[in-house]
C-alpha positions as CSV (number, residue, x, y, z in Angstrom):
1,M,-93.6,74.2,-10.7
2,L,-95.1,70.9,-9.5
3,C,-93.9,67.5,-10.8
4,G,-95.6,64.3,-9.8
5,H,-94.7,60.7,-10.7
6,S,-96.9,57.7,-10.4
7,Y,-99.1,58.1,-7.3
8,G,-97.7,61.7,-7.1
9,G,-100.2,62.8,-9.7
10,M,-102.8,62.6,-7.0
11,V,-100.8,65.0,-4.8
12,I,-99.9,67.5,-7.4
13,T,-103.5,67.7,-8.7
14,E,-104.8,68.5,-5.3
15,V,-102.0,71.0,-4.5
16,G,-102.4,72.6,-8.0
17,A,-106.1,73.1,-7.5
18,R,-105.5,74.7,-4.1
19,M,-102.5,76.8,-4.9
20,T,-103.2,77.7,-8.6
21,A,-102.0,81.3,-8.1
22,H,-98.6,80.1,-7.0
23,V,-98.0,77.5,-9.7
24,S,-96.9,78.4,-13.3
25,A,-96.3,74.8,-14.5
26,I,-97.3,71.3,-13.7
27,L,-95.7,68.1,-15.0
28,Y,-97.4,64.7,-14.8
29,L,-94.8,62.0,-15.1
30,D,-96.4,58.7,-16.0
31,T,-98.9,59.2,-13.3
32,F,-102.5,59.3,-12.2
33,L,-104.6,62.2,-13.4
34,P,-107.7,62.2,-11.2
35,S,-111.0,64.0,-11.8
36,D,-113.1,65.6,-9.1
37,N,-113.5,63.6,-6.0
38,E,-111.6,60.5,-7.2
39,S,-109.2,58.3,-5.3
40,V,-106.6,55.9,-6.8
41,L,-108.9,53.0,-6.0
42,D,-111.9,54.7,-7.6
43,I,-109.8,55.1,-10.8
44,A,-108.5,51.5,-10.6
45,G,-111.9,49.9,-10.5
46,P,-113.5,47.1,-8.4
47,E,-111.2,44.2,-9.1
48,I,-108.0,46.2,-8.2
49,Q,-109.9,47.7,-5.2
50,K,-110.6,44.2,-3.9
51,N,-107.1,42.9,-4.5
52,T,-105.5,45.9,-3.0
53,I,-107.6,45.8,0.2
54,E,-106.9,42.1,0.5
55,A,-103.2,42.6,0.1
56,A,-103.2,45.4,2.7
57,G,-105.2,43.1,5.1
58,R,-102.5,40.4,4.8
59,L,-100.0,43.0,5.8
60,G,-101.9,44.0,8.9
61,G,-103.6,46.9,7.1
62,F,-100.5,49.0,6.9
63,G,-99.9,49.1,3.2
64,V,-99.7,47.5,-0.2
65,P,-96.5,45.9,-1.5
66,P,-94.7,47.9,-4.2
67,F,-94.4,46.6,-7.7
68,T,-90.9,45.3,-8.4
69,A,-88.5,47.3,-10.6
70,A,-88.8,44.5,-13.2
71,Q,-92.6,45.0,-13.3
72,M,-92.0,48.7,-13.7
73,N,-89.6,48.0,-16.6
74,V,-86.7,49.8,-14.9
75,N,-83.4,49.2,-16.7
76,E,-81.7,46.0,-15.5
77,K,-78.6,47.6,-13.9
78,D,-80.7,49.7,-11.5
79,R,-83.4,47.1,-10.6
80,A,-81.8,45.8,-7.4
81,W,-81.1,49.3,-6.1
82,V,-84.7,50.4,-6.9
83,D,-86.2,47.3,-5.2
84,R,-84.1,48.0,-2.0
85,L,-85.6,51.5,-1.8
86,C,-89.2,50.7,-2.4
87,T,-91.6,50.5,0.5
88,K,-95.2,49.6,1.0
89,Q,-97.8,52.2,-0.1
90,P,-100.0,53.1,2.9
91,L,-103.6,52.1,2.2
92,P,-105.1,55.4,3.3
93,T,-103.3,57.2,0.4
94,L,-105.1,54.9,-2.1
95,V,-108.6,55.6,-0.7
96,Q,-108.2,59.3,0.0
97,K,-110.1,61.3,-2.7
98,V,-108.9,64.6,-4.2
99,G,-111.4,67.4,-3.9
100,T,-112.8,69.6,-6.6
101,I,-109.9,70.3,-9.0
102,A,-111.3,72.5,-11.7
103,A,-109.1,75.4,-10.6
104,M,-106.0,73.3,-11.6
105,E,-106.9,73.9,-15.2
106,N,-105.9,77.6,-14.7
107,I,-102.2,76.7,-14.3
108,P,-100.7,78.1,-17.5
109,R,-98.4,75.2,-18.5
110,K,-99.5,71.6,-18.0
111,H,-97.5,68.7,-19.5
112,Y,-98.0,65.0,-19.4
113,I,-95.2,62.5,-20.1
114,M,-96.2,58.8,-20.6
115,V,-93.7,56.0,-20.9
116,E,-94.0,53.1,-23.4
117,H,-95.7,50.5,-21.2
118,G,-98.9,52.5,-21.5
119,W,-100.4,51.8,-18.0
120,F,-101.4,55.4,-17.8
121,Q,-102.7,55.7,-21.4
122,W,-106.1,56.6,-20.0
123,A,-104.6,59.6,-18.1
124,Y,-102.6,60.6,-21.1
125,D,-105.8,60.5,-23.2
126,R,-107.5,62.8,-20.7
127,T,-105.1,65.6,-21.7
128,K,-105.9,65.4,-25.4
129,D,-107.5,68.5,-26.8
130,R,-107.6,70.2,-23.3
131,P,-106.5,73.9,-23.4
132,G,-103.0,74.5,-22.0
133,W,-101.9,70.9,-22.1
134,T,-98.9,69.5,-24.0
135,R,-97.9,65.9,-23.9
136,E,-95.4,63.4,-25.2
137,T,-94.2,59.8,-24.7
138,V,-90.7,58.5,-23.9
139,S,-89.3,55.1,-24.5
140,C,-88.2,53.8,-21.1
141,G,-89.5,52.2,-17.9
142,H,-91.9,53.8,-15.5
143,D,-89.1,55.5,-13.5
144,V,-88.1,58.1,-16.1
145,M,-85.9,59.9,-13.5
146,I,-83.7,56.8,-13.3
147,D,-83.8,55.6,-16.9
148,E,-83.8,59.0,-18.7
149,P,-82.6,61.7,-16.2
150,E,-81.3,64.1,-18.8
151,F,-84.6,63.9,-20.8
152,L,-86.5,64.7,-17.7
153,A,-84.2,67.5,-16.6
154,N,-84.6,69.1,-20.0
155,R,-88.4,68.9,-19.8
156,L,-88.5,70.4,-16.4
157,E,-86.3,73.3,-17.5
158,S,-88.3,73.9,-20.6
159,L,-91.5,74.2,-18.6
160,L,-89.9,76.9,-16.4
161,T,-88.8,79.1,-19.3
């Protein structure tokens, strides 16, 4: 099983497409869902591309500052902890494109979970009416594994059985 959260959707999509025979389930957890030959910045569009590259330039090209836990709607008691753990996102990860990913559709069980903020509504919508996909929403912040760990554990288990 592959599970990816946020940027991790880019990674599991590429791995799923390359390793289809070894993956029985894939879970997209409020994350990017790229099409063939797309990068995060391709998906984000020109305005975000410009702002991201400018932000990385101000940081010496290393990376882009993380969103705060408050911006990601993490529950209040865990926000300081989450903010302490966040690091810059390396710019190359945002410009690297996935390859041809059509083989990923051969994975038997594909599930998308979107949280209530709806930033990834577009990705969630991509799964509608596609064979082999199931999907649902959950009422919590972007970091489901922090806000609703039991819910997530149950979904992961259900995809394995």
